[in-house]
C-alpha positions as CSV (number, residue, x, y, z in Angstrom):
1,M,21.6,11.0,54.6
2,V,18.1,10.9,53.1
3,V,17.9,10.6,49.3
4,K,14.9,12.2,47.7
5,Y,13.7,11.0,44.3
6,D,11.7,13.1,41.8
7,F,9.0,10.5,41.0
8,R,7.5,12.9,38.4
9,L,10.8,12.6,36.4
10,L,10.8,8.8,36.9
11,E,7.3,8.6,35.4
12,V,8.3,10.6,32.4
13,I,11.3,8.4,31.8
14,M,9.3,5.2,32.0
15,N,6.6,6.4,29.7
16,I,6.3,5.0,26.1
17,S,4.5,7.5,23.8
18,L,2.8,6.7,20.6
19,S,1.8,9.4,18.1
20,F,-0.5,8.8,15.1
21,L,1.0,11.1,12.4
22,G,-0.8,9.5,9.5
23,A,-3.4,6.9,8.4
24,A,-5.5,8.0,11.4
25,R,-9.1,8.1,10.3
26,S,-7.8,8.0,6.7
27,V,-6.5,5.2,4.4
28,T,-3.2,6.6,3.2
29,G,-0.2,8.4,4.7
30,S,0.8,5.7,7.2
31,R,3.1,7.1,9.9
32,Y,3.5,6.4,13.6
33,L,6.0,7.8,16.1
34,V,7.2,5.8,19.0
35,E,9.2,7.5,21.7
36,A,10.9,5.5,24.5
37,N,14.3,5.2,26.2
38,N,15.5,8.5,24.7
39,T,14.9,7.0,21.2
40,R,12.6,8.1,18.5
41,I,11.3,5.6,16.0
42,L,9.1,6.2,13.0
43,V,7.0,3.2,11.9
44,D,6.3,3.8,8.1
45,C,6.7,7.1,6.3
46,G,3.9,7.1,3.8
47,L,2.5,9.4,1.1
48,Y,-1.0,10.8,1.4
49,Q,-3.1,10.0,-1.7
50,E,-6.6,11.3,-0.8
51,R,-7.1,14.6,-2.5
52,E,-8.4,16.3,0.7
53,F,-5.2,15.4,2.5
54,L,-2.6,16.1,-0.1
55,Y,-1.5,19.2,1.7
56,R,-0.2,17.1,4.5
57,N,2.6,15.8,2.2
58,W,4.0,19.3,2.1
59,E,3.8,20.0,5.8
60,P,6.9,19.8,8.0
61,F,7.3,16.6,9.9
62,R,6.1,16.8,13.5
63,V,9.5,15.7,14.7
64,A,12.7,17.1,13.2
65,P,13.9,14.3,10.9
66,E,17.5,14.6,12.2
67,K,16.2,13.7,15.7
68,L,14.8,10.4,14.5
69,D,16.9,7.3,15.3
70,A,15.3,4.8,12.9
71,V,12.4,4.2,10.5
72,L,10.8,0.7,10.5
73,L,9.1,0.0,7.2
74,T,6.2,-2.5,6.9
75,H,6.2,-2.7,3.1
76,A,6.8,-1.0,-0.2
77,H,3.4,0.6,-1.1
78,L,3.7,4.3,-1.5
79,D,1.2,5.1,1.3
80,H,3.7,3.4,3.6
81,C,7.1,4.4,2.2
82,G,6.4,7.3,-0.2
83,L,7.7,10.2,2.0
84,L,11.0,8.7,2.9
85,P,13.0,10.8,0.4
86,K,11.4,14.0,1.8
87,L,12.4,12.8,5.3
88,V,16.0,12.3,4.2
89,K,16.0,15.6,2.2
90,E,15.0,17.3,5.5
91,G,17.8,15.8,7.6
92,F,17.1,12.1,8.5
93,R,20.3,10.0,8.7
94,G,19.3,7.0,10.6
95,R,18.6,3.4,9.5
96,I,15.6,2.4,7.4
97,I,14.9,-1.2,8.5
98,C,12.8,-3.6,6.5
99,T,12.9,-7.0,4.8
100,H,15.2,-7.7,1.9
101,A,12.4,-8.0,-0.6
102,T,10.9,-4.7,0.6
103,A,14.2,-2.9,0.2
104,E,14.5,-4.0,-3.4
105,I,10.9,-3.1,-4.3
106,V,11.1,0.3,-2.5
107,K,14.0,1.3,-4.7
108,I,11.8,0.8,-7.8
109,V,8.7,2.4,-6.3
110,L,10.5,5.5,-5.0
111,L,12.5,6.1,-8.2
112,D,9.2,5.8,-10.2
113,S,7.4,8.1,-7.8
114,A,10.2,10.8,-8.1
115,K,10.2,10.6,-11.9
116,I,6.4,11.0,-12.0
117,Q,6.5,13.9,-9.6
118,E,9.2,15.7,-11.6
119,E,7.3,15.2,-14.8
120,D,3.9,16.2,-13.3
121,A,5.4,19.3,-11.8
122,A,6.9,20.4,-15.1
123,N,3.7,19.7,-17.0
124,K,1.5,21.4,-14.4
125,K,3.6,24.5,-14.5
126,K,3.3,24.7,-18.3
127,R,-0.4,24.1,-18.2
128,H,-1.1,26.6,-15.4
129,M,1.0,29.3,-17.1
130,R,-1.0,28.7,-20.3
131,E,-4.3,28.8,-18.5
132,G,-3.3,31.7,-16.2
133,R,-4.3,29.6,-13.1
134,K,-3.1,30.2,-9.6
135,V,-2.7,27.0,-7.6
136,R,-2.7,26.0,-3.9
137,Y,0.4,23.8,-4.1
138,P,3.9,24.7,-5.4
139,E,4.6,23.4,-8.9
140,I,7.6,21.5,-7.8
141,P,8.1,17.9,-6.9
142,L,7.9,16.8,-3.3
143,Y,11.3,15.1,-4.0
144,T,13.5,14.3,-6.9
145,I,15.4,11.3,-8.2
146,A,18.5,12.7,-6.5
147,D,16.6,12.7,-3.2
148,V,15.7,9.0,-3.7
149,E,19.3,8.1,-4.5
150,A,20.4,9.8,-1.2
151,T,17.8,7.7,0.6
152,L,18.8,4.2,-0.7
153,P,22.1,3.9,1.3
154,L,20.2,4.2,4.6
155,F,18.4,0.9,4.1
156,A,19.4,-1.9,6.5
157,P,17.5,-5.1,5.4
158,V,16.7,-7.9,7.7
159,D,15.2,-11.4,7.5
160,Y,11.8,-12.4,8.7
161,N,11.8,-13.4,12.4
162,E,15.2,-11.8,12.9
163,T,15.3,-9.7,16.1
164,V,17.0,-6.3,15.6
165,N,18.3,-3.9,18.3
166,I,16.9,-0.5,17.6
167,G,18.1,1.4,20.6
168,P,18.6,1.0,24.4
169,G,16.1,-1.6,25.6
170,I,14.2,-1.6,22.2
171,E,14.0,-4.6,19.9
172,A,12.0,-5.2,16.7
173,T,11.1,-8.4,14.9
174,F,9.6,-8.5,11.4
175,H,6.9,-11.1,10.7
176,D,5.3,-12.1,7.4
177,A,2.1,-10.1,6.8
178,G,1.1,-12.0,3.7
179,H,0.0,-8.8,2.0
180,V,2.6,-8.1,-0.7
181,L,6.1,-9.6,-1.3
182,G,8.3,-8.7,1.7
183,S,5.4,-7.1,3.7
184,S,5.8,-7.2,7.5
185,M,4.0,-6.9,10.7
186,I,6.5,-5.4,13.2
187,R,6.6,-6.3,16.9
188,L,8.4,-3.8,19.1
189,V,9.5,-4.9,22.6
190,I,10.5,-2.1,24.9
191,S,12.2,-2.8,28.2
192,Q,12.4,-0.3,31.1
193,G,13.4,-0.9,34.6
194,G,13.0,-4.6,34.5
195,D,9.5,-4.4,32.9
196,Q,8.5,-4.9,29.2
197,R,5.8,-3.7,26.9
198,S,5.2,-5.0,23.4
199,I,3.5,-3.2,20.4
200,V,2.5,-5.0,17.2
201,F,2.1,-2.8,14.1
202,S,0.0,-4.8,11.7
203,G,1.0,-2.8,8.6
204,D,-1.4,-4.1,6.0
205,I,-2.6,-7.6,6.9
206,G,-2.9,-10.1,4.0
207,R,-5.4,-12.9,3.6
208,W,-5.5,-16.6,4.1
209,N,-5.5,-19.1,1.1
210,R,-4.6,-16.4,-1.5
211,P,-2.5,-16.8,-4.6
212,I,1.3,-16.4,-4.6
213,L,2.1,-15.6,-0.9
214,H,2.1,-17.3,2.4
215,D,-0.8,-16.7,4.9
216,P,-0.2,-13.9,7.4
217,D,1.6,-14.7,10.6
218,V,-0.3,-14.5,13.9
219,F,0.6,-13.6,17.5
220,R,-0.3,-15.2,20.8
221,Q,0.4,-12.2,23.0
222,T,1.1,-8.5,22.8
223,D,0.3,-5.5,25.0
224,Y,-0.8,-3.1,22.3
225,V,-1.9,-3.5,18.7
226,V,-2.0,-0.8,16.0
227,C,-4.2,-2.4,13.3
228,E,-5.3,-1.5,9.9
229,S,-9.0,-1.4,9.0
230,T,-9.2,-0.7,5.2
231,Y,-11.9,-3.3,4.7
232,G,-13.0,-3.5,8.4
233,D,-16.7,-2.9,7.4
234,R,-17.1,-5.6,4.7
235,V,-16.5,-9.1,3.7
236,H,-14.7,-9.9,0.4
237,E,-16.1,-12.1,-2.4
238,G,-14.7,-15.7,-2.6
239,T,-12.0,-16.7,-5.1
240,E,-14.5,-18.6,-7.2
241,N,-16.5,-15.4,-7.7
242,I,-13.4,-13.5,-8.7
243,S,-12.6,-16.0,-11.5
244,N,-16.2,-16.1,-12.7
245,K,-16.5,-12.3,-12.8
246,L,-13.2,-12.0,-14.6
247,V,-14.4,-14.5,-17.2
248,E,-17.6,-12.6,-17.7
249,I,-15.8,-9.2,-18.1
250,V,-13.2,-10.6,-20.6
251,N,-15.8,-12.4,-22.7
252,S,-18.2,-9.4,-22.7
253,A,-15.4,-7.1,-23.9
254,F,-14.7,-9.5,-26.8
255,K,-18.3,-9.3,-27.9
256,T,-18.4,-5.5,-27.9
257,G,-14.9,-5.2,-29.4
258,G,-13.7,-2.8,-26.7
259,N,-10.5,-2.7,-24.6
260,I,-10.2,-3.6,-20.9
261,V,-8.3,-1.0,-19.0
262,V,-7.1,-2.0,-15.6
263,P,-5.8,0.6,-13.2
264,S,-3.5,-1.5,-11.0
265,F,-0.9,-1.1,-8.3
266,A,2.4,-2.3,-9.6
267,L,3.1,-4.2,-6.4
268,Q,1.1,-7.4,-5.8
269,R,-2.1,-6.4,-7.5
270,S,-0.6,-6.6,-11.0
271,Q,1.1,-9.9,-10.2
272,E,-2.1,-11.4,-8.8
273,I,-4.2,-10.3,-11.8
274,L,-1.6,-12.1,-14.0
275,Y,-2.0,-15.2,-11.8
276,Y,-5.8,-15.3,-12.3
277,L,-5.5,-14.6,-16.1
278,N,-2.9,-17.4,-16.5
279,S,-5.1,-19.8,-14.6
280,L,-8.2,-19.0,-16.7
281,R,-6.0,-19.3,-19.8
282,L,-4.8,-22.8,-18.7
283,E,-8.5,-23.8,-18.1
284,N,-9.5,-22.4,-21.5
285,R,-12.2,-20.2,-19.9
286,I,-11.2,-17.1,-21.7
287,P,-10.3,-16.5,-25.4
288,K,-6.7,-15.8,-26.5
289,L,-6.1,-12.4,-25.2
290,D,-3.1,-10.0,-25.6
291,I,-2.4,-8.6,-22.2
292,Y,-0.1,-5.5,-22.0
293,L,1.6,-4.8,-18.7
294,D,2.1,-1.1,-19.4
295,S,4.0,-0.3,-16.3
296,P,7.8,-0.5,-16.3
297,M,7.6,-0.4,-12.5
298,A,5.3,-3.4,-12.4
299,A,7.6,-5.3,-14.8
300,R,10.6,-4.6,-12.7
301,I,8.8,-5.6,-9.5
302,T,7.7,-8.8,-11.2
303,E,11.4,-9.5,-11.8
304,V,12.0,-9.1,-8.1
305,Y,9.2,-11.6,-7.4
306,K,11.2,-14.2,-9.4
307,H,14.2,-13.7,-7.0
308,Y,12.1,-14.6,-3.9
309,I,10.5,-17.9,-4.7
310,S,11.1,-19.0,-1.2
311,L,8.4,-16.5,-0.1
312,F,5.8,-18.1,-2.4
313,D,3.1,-20.5,-1.3
314,Q,3.3,-24.1,-2.4
315,E,0.7,-23.8,-5.1
316,T,2.7,-21.1,-6.9
317,K,5.9,-23.0,-6.5
318,D,4.2,-26.0,-8.1
319,L,3.1,-23.8,-11.1
320,L,6.7,-22.7,-11.6
321,R,8.0,-26.2,-11.4
322,R,5.6,-27.2,-14.2
323,N,6.7,-24.2,-16.3
324,N,3.3,-22.5,-16.0
325,S,4.6,-19.3,-14.5
326,P,2.0,-16.6,-13.9
327,F,4.6,-14.0,-14.7
328,D,5.5,-15.3,-18.2
329,F,2.9,-16.9,-20.5
330,P,1.7,-16.6,-24.1
331,G,0.0,-13.3,-24.9
332,L,1.6,-11.4,-22.0
333,K,3.7,-8.4,-23.3
334,T,5.6,-5.8,-21.3
335,V,5.5,-2.2,-22.5
336,E,8.6,-0.2,-21.7
337,T,8.7,3.1,-23.5
338,S,6.1,5.9,-23.6
339,N,5.9,5.6,-27.4
340,E,5.1,1.9,-27.1
341,S,2.4,2.9,-24.6
342,K,0.9,5.4,-26.9
343,A,0.9,2.9,-29.8
344,L,-1.5,0.7,-27.8
345,N,-4.3,3.1,-28.6
346,D,-4.0,2.2,-32.3
347,I,-4.6,-1.5,-31.8
348,K,-7.8,-2.9,-33.3
349,G,-9.8,-5.5,-31.4
350,T,-9.9,-6.3,-27.7
351,V,-6.8,-6.1,-25.6
352,M,-6.3,-5.8,-21.8
353,I,-4.0,-2.9,-20.6
354,I,-2.8,-3.1,-17.1
355,A,-1.3,0.2,-16.1
356,G,-0.5,2.3,-13.0
357,A,-1.4,4.1,-10.9
358,G,-3.9,1.9,-9.1
359,M,-6.1,4.8,-7.9
360,C,-5.6,6.7,-11.2
361,T,-3.7,9.4,-9.5
362,G,-0.9,9.6,-12.1
363,G,1.2,7.6,-14.5
364,R,0.2,6.0,-17.8
365,I,-3.3,4.9,-16.8
366,K,-4.5,8.5,-17.2
367,H,-3.6,8.4,-20.9
368,H,-5.5,5.1,-21.4
369,L,-8.5,6.5,-19.6
370,V,-8.5,9.5,-21.9
371,T,-8.7,7.1,-24.9
372,N,-11.2,4.7,-23.5
373,I,-13.4,6.2,-20.8
374,S,-15.9,7.8,-23.3
375,R,-16.1,4.6,-25.4
376,P,-19.2,2.5,-24.5
377,E,-17.6,-0.6,-25.9
378,S,-14.6,-0.3,-23.5
379,T,-14.4,-1.5,-19.9
380,I,-12.6,0.2,-17.0
381,L,-11.9,-2.6,-14.5
382,F,-11.0,-1.7,-11.0
383,V,-9.1,-4.3,-9.0
384,G,-8.0,-2.4,-6.0
385,Y,-9.1,0.0,-3.3
386,Q,-10.0,3.5,-4.4
387,A,-9.5,6.1,-1.6
388,E,-11.9,9.0,-1.2
389,G,-11.0,12.0,-3.4
390,T,-9.0,10.0,-6.0
391,L,-9.9,9.9,-9.7
392,G,-10.5,6.2,-9.4
393,R,-13.0,6.7,-6.6
394,Q,-14.9,9.4,-8.6
395,I,-15.2,7.0,-11.6
396,L,-16.2,4.1,-9.4
397,D,-18.8,6.2,-7.6
398,G,-20.6,6.9,-10.9
399,A,-19.4,10.4,-11.9
400,A,-21.0,11.5,-15.2
401,T,-17.8,13.4,-16.2
402,V,-14.3,13.4,-14.8
403,R,-11.3,15.7,-15.2
404,I,-8.2,13.9,-16.6
405,L,-5.0,15.8,-17.5
406,G,-6.8,19.1,-17.3
407,Q,-9.8,18.2,-19.5
408,Q,-13.3,17.0,-18.7
409,Y,-14.4,13.7,-20.2
410,P,-17.9,12.0,-20.2
411,V,-17.9,8.6,-18.6
412,R,-19.5,6.2,-21.1
413,A,-17.3,3.1,-20.7
414,R,-18.6,0.1,-18.7
415,I,-17.3,0.4,-15.1
416,A,-16.5,-2.9,-13.4
417,Q,-14.9,-4.0,-10.1
418,L,-13.4,-7.2,-8.8
419,Q,-14.3,-6.8,-5.1
420,G,-12.5,-9.8,-3.7
421,L,-9.1,-9.3,-5.2
422,S,-7.9,-7.1,-2.4
423,A,-4.6,-8.1,-0.6
424,H,-6.1,-6.6,2.6
425,A,-7.8,-8.8,5.1
426,D,-11.6,-8.1,5.4
427,R,-13.6,-7.7,8.5
428,D,-13.9,-11.5,9.3
429,E,-10.2,-12.1,8.4
430,L,-9.1,-9.3,10.7
431,L,-11.2,-10.9,13.5
432,R,-9.6,-14.3,12.7
433,W,-6.2,-12.6,13.2
434,F,-7.2,-11.1,16.5
435,T,-8.7,-14.2,17.9
436,M,-5.3,-16.0,17.6
437,L,-4.3,-13.8,20.6
438,S,-4.4,-16.0,23.7
439,V,-4.0,-13.0,26.1
440,K,-6.2,-10.0,26.0
441,P,-4.2,-6.9,24.8
442,R,-4.2,-3.8,26.9
443,H,-5.5,-1.7,24.0
444,V,-6.1,-1.9,20.3
445,F,-5.7,1.2,18.1
446,I,-7.7,1.0,14.8
447,T,-6.0,2.9,12.0
448,H,-5.5,3.0,8.2
449,G,-9.1,3.1,7.2
450,E,-11.8,5.7,6.4
451,Y,-13.4,6.7,9.7
452,N,-16.7,4.9,9.2
453,A,-15.0,1.7,8.3
454,A,-12.6,2.0,11.2
455,E,-15.4,2.8,13.7
456,K,-17.5,-0.1,12.5
457,F,-14.6,-2.5,12.9
458,R,-13.9,-1.1,16.4
459,E,-17.5,-1.9,17.4
460,F,-17.4,-5.3,15.7
461,L,-14.1,-6.2,17.4
462,T,-15.2,-5.1,20.8
463,E,-18.5,-7.0,20.5
464,K,-16.8,-10.2,19.4
465,T,-13.8,-10.2,21.7
466,G,-14.3,-7.7,24.5
467,F,-11.0,-6.0,23.6
468,E,-10.7,-2.3,24.5
469,A,-10.2,-0.4,21.2
470,S,-10.3,3.1,19.9
471,V,-9.9,5.0,16.6
472,P,-7.3,7.7,17.2
473,A,-7.5,11.0,15.4
474,Y,-4.8,12.6,13.3
475,N,-1.9,13.8,15.5
476,T,-3.2,12.1,18.6
477,R,-0.4,11.3,21.1
478,V,-1.0,8.6,23.8
479,N,1.2,7.5,26.7
480,L,1.5,3.7,27.1
481,K,2.5,3.6,30.8
């Protein structure tokens, strides 16, 4: 008897497909779909924050959520985890796998996000009714606190370097990305018919010799890489320049008698700013300054940091041992209630207010901008990346007036930026990470960056290493045979 095989079917079964459902030629909305061995895996499930892409947050998922087997989460920033409650609300019931620290922080981040969305939706509805405006998006939250509470039981935390079985012939290992507390690079190994393919998802790659966290892990071999490129077209300032610039900004604000308003991400950026301020205080390089951490979320995340001292670098461990904690020092005050936050506007003299959101897209920072952005003596200090279309980007790009909470305000405050404070690797640091590979990968996919930055990094990487690379478009699907 002659047995006939359908080799077309065999080829389909052996294929590994990778779809770029977010952060493709854009910075936010990280989401990648891996399909192999009758298993569907989503790597990250992030929220879009660029104004021009906000509509994508409302669109149905490209794969029915109930058909997904697992979500692998690189870290707890909203642009990587912020759509998880929507995914669960629409039917996902699989595991959400990430590190223990990420699981703790995501709970804080998502509850805060849901609260802000509920409040913003209610406020917008009232304002639009008052103004008689018709809007493009529904005046309802993407998800609610109840949706977040339904999401949390699905988390299945793992340790760094622990190999986890995801499905038949599919294993994942989480490696330290050095970006924020608990952040990971994820290495997927997929076995089919005696053969294997590996894919590394970089998440957001951290930096070498930075405060608080360890340096990012590196790899010696992988078949495919999906790599971020947020700062793939530039090189950051050095640490010394950051300290000097911060000294100049604080001292200048004291001379003019204005406030320093810092839009800051609650995760890592706020903690790193506190680290630098504490160091400058210990060196007597800045005057005594009241610093208000006006972000309950940042305060709660800072408490999580205290639970994971084992993930800190040696320098930060030494500071803690000498009772010079960057998270608890004279002049640092935590603001909890909204009434306490409003009262900051009545303080005379110079204070620093660190508040979220980092791109000025919501939260308490908007109220502090209303009070300070038209005051020439005040300073708006940006310490993080500002995506295209966000309020922060408009201010940073020199807009003469900006719309905040439905009103136009002239920009008269001093606008400053600490360029080198990013927790993202820059162009040269990304290259350093790639050159640790001792075997040439089959292909590199450049994602998570504005198109020009991603394309420039692709050219730079190819020129320096000879690696084959591309910048996939949104909703692109490729087969990794």
